[in-house]
PASEBA-1860 file (N, C-alpha, C; in nm, 3 decimals):
! residues 90
1> MNRRSLVI> 0.084/-0.115/0.009/-0.007/0.006/0.002/0.081/0.120/-0.007 ~ 0.204/0.133/0.059/0.270/0.247/0.070/0.358/0.261/-0.050 ~ 0.382/0.172/-0.112/0.440/0.182/-0.245/0.338/0.228/-0.358 ~ 0.214/0.194/-0.360/0.124/0.232/-0.429/0.085/0.372/-0.413 ~ 0.081/0.430/-0.287/0.059/0.574/-0.268/0.176/0.645/-0.314 ~ 0.295/0.591/-0.293/0.405/0.680/-0.352/0.420/0.686/-0.508 ~ 0.379/0.592/-0.574/0.347/0.597/-0.726/0.239/0.702/-0.757 ~ 0.130/0.701/-0.698/0.014/0.776/-0.714/0.043/0.923/-0.689
9> AALVAANL> 0.125/0.952/-0.569/0.193/1.083/-0.566/0.263/1.129/-0.640 ~ 0.351/1.039/-0.690/0.454/1.091/-0.797/0.397/1.107/-0.937 ~ 0.276/1.033/-0.950/0.206/1.061/-1.087/0.130/1.195/-1.073 ~ 0.079/1.240/-0.967/-0.006/1.354/-0.930/0.091/1.466/-0.941 ~ 0.211/1.453/-0.899/0.318/1.559/-0.905/0.369/1.572/-1.037 ~ 0.365/1.457/-1.111/0.420/1.473/-1.242/0.315/1.549/-1.343 ~ 0.181/1.524/-1.307/0.081/1.574/-1.374/0.075/1.729/-1.345 ~ 0.091/1.757/-1.237/0.100/1.902/-1.183/0.218/1.979/-1.233
17> VSAVAVVQ> 0.314/1.922/-1.250/0.438/1.983/-1.319/0.419/2.010/-1.465 ~ 0.349/1.904/-1.504/0.321/1.886/-1.659/0.228/2.008/-1.693 ~ 0.132/2.034/-1.598/0.013/2.131/-1.630/0.073/2.284/-1.607 ~ 0.172/2.277/-1.508/0.228/2.431/-1.519/0.315/2.451/-1.630 ~ 0.384/2.353/-1.664/0.462/2.362/-1.794/0.382/2.399/-1.907 ~ 0.250/2.335/-1.916/0.186/2.376/-2.040/0.123/2.525/-2.025 ~ 0.093/2.561/-1.916/0.060/2.700/-1.896/0.165/2.776/-1.922 ~ 0.291/2.779/-1.876/0.380/2.864/-1.906/0.426/2.869/-2.050
25> AKHKSREL> 0.423/2.776/-2.121/0.459/2.770/-2.259/0.346/2.826/-2.345 ~ 0.230/2.822/-2.282/0.106/2.900/-2.367/0.115/3.041/-2.332 ~ 0.178/3.062/-2.212/0.178/3.221/-2.169/0.298/3.273/-2.260 ~ 0.399/3.212/-2.255/0.524/3.239/-2.338/0.463/3.267/-2.497 ~ 0.414/3.157/-2.528/0.359/3.171/-2.687/0.288/3.291/-2.705 ~ 0.199/3.330/-2.645/0.107/3.444/-2.633/0.194/3.584/-2.642 ~ 0.282/3.562/-2.546/0.354/3.686/-2.525/0.449/3.715/-2.658 ~ 0.513/3.600/-2.728/0.578/3.622/-2.838/0.494/3.641/-2.976
33> AHELQVER> 0.375/3.596/-2.961/0.275/3.636/-3.064/0.233/3.785/-3.060 ~ 0.211/3.834/-2.941/0.210/3.987/-2.922/0.318/4.069/-2.965 ~ 0.443/4.017/-2.943/0.565/4.080/-2.976/0.569/4.088/-3.114 ~ 0.546/3.967/-3.176/0.561/3.955/-3.327/0.455/4.056/-3.402 ~ 0.352/4.072/-3.346/0.249/4.175/-3.401/0.284/4.308/-3.384 ~ 0.341/4.341/-3.259/0.395/4.479/-3.232/0.516/4.495/-3.344 ~ 0.607/4.404/-3.385/0.710/4.427/-3.460/0.673/4.436/-3.593 ~ 0.565/4.385/-3.641/0.502/4.401/-3.780/0.429/4.521/-3.793
41> VERDKLST> 0.371/4.568/-3.697/0.324/4.712/-3.698/0.425/4.791/-3.722 ~ 0.545/4.806/-3.651/0.657/4.874/-3.664/0.724/4.871/-3.800 ~ 0.723/4.748/-3.836/0.775/4.721/-3.989/0.689/4.811/-4.093 ~ 0.564/4.807/-4.076/0.485/4.862/-4.183/0.498/5.010/-4.169 ~ 0.495/5.052/-4.049/0.509/5.199/-4.040/0.657/5.257/-4.099 ~ 0.767/5.152/-4.068/0.891/5.210/-4.108/0.894/5.179/-4.290 ~ 0.820/5.100/-4.343/0.811/5.078/-4.472/0.736/5.182/-4.541 ~ 0.630/5.235/-4.484/0.563/5.353/-4.509/0.645/5.475/-4.535
49> EWAQLQLE> 0.730/5.494/-4.422/0.816/5.611/-4.403/0.926/5.599/-4.519 ~ 0.963/5.467/-4.525/1.074/5.460/-4.656/1.018/5.503/-4.780 ~ 0.908/5.454/-4.817/0.856/5.498/-4.933/0.825/5.626/-4.951 ~ 0.789/5.708/-4.837/0.766/5.846/-4.851/0.905/5.943/-4.861 ~ 1.003/5.869/-4.811/1.157/5.931/-4.805/1.199/5.898/-4.951 ~ 1.163/5.802/-5.018/1.239/5.781/-5.140/1.145/5.865/-5.245 ~ 1.022/5.892/-5.229/0.940/5.972/-5.299/0.994/6.125/-5.286 ~ 1.051/6.167/-5.155/1.085/6.281/-5.148/1.214/6.304/-5.205
57> ESAWANPD> 1.309/6.182/-5.192/1.436/6.197/-5.260/1.418/6.226/-5.402 ~ 1.335/6.166/-5.468/1.335/6.171/-5.590/1.261/6.302/-5.668 ~ 1.195/6.368/-5.562/1.133/6.499/-5.574/1.261/6.592/-5.595 ~ 1.358/6.579/-5.476/1.452/6.682/-5.452/1.571/6.664/-5.559 ~ 1.570/6.551/-5.606/1.685/6.514/-5.719/1.650/6.526/-5.861 ~ 1.515/6.581/-5.871/1.468/6.608/-6.004/1.566/6.704/-6.076 ~ 1.620/6.671/-6.200/1.719/6.766/-6.257/1.665/6.883/-6.280 ~ 1.524/6.890/-6.318/1.468/7.037/-6.345/1.491/7.127/-6.210
65> RVAQVARR> 1.438/7.049/-6.098/1.435/7.130/-5.977/1.585/7.183/-5.937 ~ 1.686/7.071/-5.961/1.816/7.115/-5.914/1.854/7.234/-6.014 ~ 1.847/7.236/-6.154/1.890/7.328/-6.214/1.812/7.461/-6.171 ~ 1.686/7.459/-6.131/1.611/7.582/-6.091/1.681/7.637/-5.968 ~ 1.699/7.534/-5.880/1.762/7.596/-5.750/1.904/7.653/-5.763 ~ 1.974/7.586/-5.853/2.125/7.648/-5.877/2.100/7.792/-5.959 ~ 2.019/7.803/-6.041/1.992/7.952/-6.092/1.956/8.040/-5.993 ~ 1.840/7.998/-5.910/1.777/8.097/-5.825/1.851/8.118/-5.693
73> ELGMVQPQ> 1.898/8.010/-5.633/1.976/8.040/-5.499/2.122/8.047/-5.518 ~ 2.179/7.996/-5.620/2.326/8.004/-5.632/2.373/8.090/-5.733 ~ 2.300/8.138/-5.806/2.326/8.237/-5.904/2.403/8.190/-6.037 ~ 2.385/8.055/-6.053/2.455/7.968/-6.158/2.388/7.990/-6.292 ~ 2.465/8.012/-6.383/2.410/8.008/-6.524/2.486/7.899/-6.618 ~ 2.415/7.875/-6.745/2.458/7.773/-6.807/2.575/7.838/-6.899 ~ 2.688/7.805/-6.908/2.790/7.855/-6.998/2.745/7.871/-7.168 ~ 2.810/7.974/-7.211/2.773/8.016/-7.342/2.875/7.933/-7.425
81> NYVVLEER> 2.847/7.878/-7.543/2.948/7.802/-7.631/3.053/7.694/-7.561 ~ 2.984/7.615/-7.483/3.044/7.506/-7.415/3.087/7.382/-7.483 ~ 3.217/7.377/-7.486/3.280/7.257/-7.579/3.347/7.144/-7.482 ~ 3.299/7.016/-7.495/3.362/6.932/-7.427/3.478/6.868/-7.479 ~ 3.593/6.882/-7.394/3.726/6.820/-7.459/3.735/6.674/-7.423 ~ 3.784/6.611/-7.526/3.794/6.467/-7.516/3.928/6.446/-7.418 ~ 3.927/6.331/-7.338/4.019/6.300/-7.253/4.118/6.218/-7.343 ~ 4.256/6.277/-7.309/4.352/6.191/-7.390/4.397/6.055/-7.328
89> KP> 4.421/5.954/-7.395/4.436/5.818/-7.338/4.589/5.801/-7.377 ~ 4.687/5.770/-7.276/4.816/5.725/-7.297/4.854/5.621/-7.391
END
């Protein structure tokens, strides 16, 4: 009878440990799923911001805009009778 009680107690303890482990695993899984969702939202925000920055960069780098700013703000003018000299190769 003593041995039987010991086996039952061991099985009950193992069952309780298993139940606690399942609860902890489920809790950790939910935490990680939440963290993943937060990171996905952050990724989407950063992706949107990157797309906006690329559009802004293309607008700033537009050759017509660069030429206009060069003339207006820097007082640059296109040279007259501009000739490109060929580079000599040795």
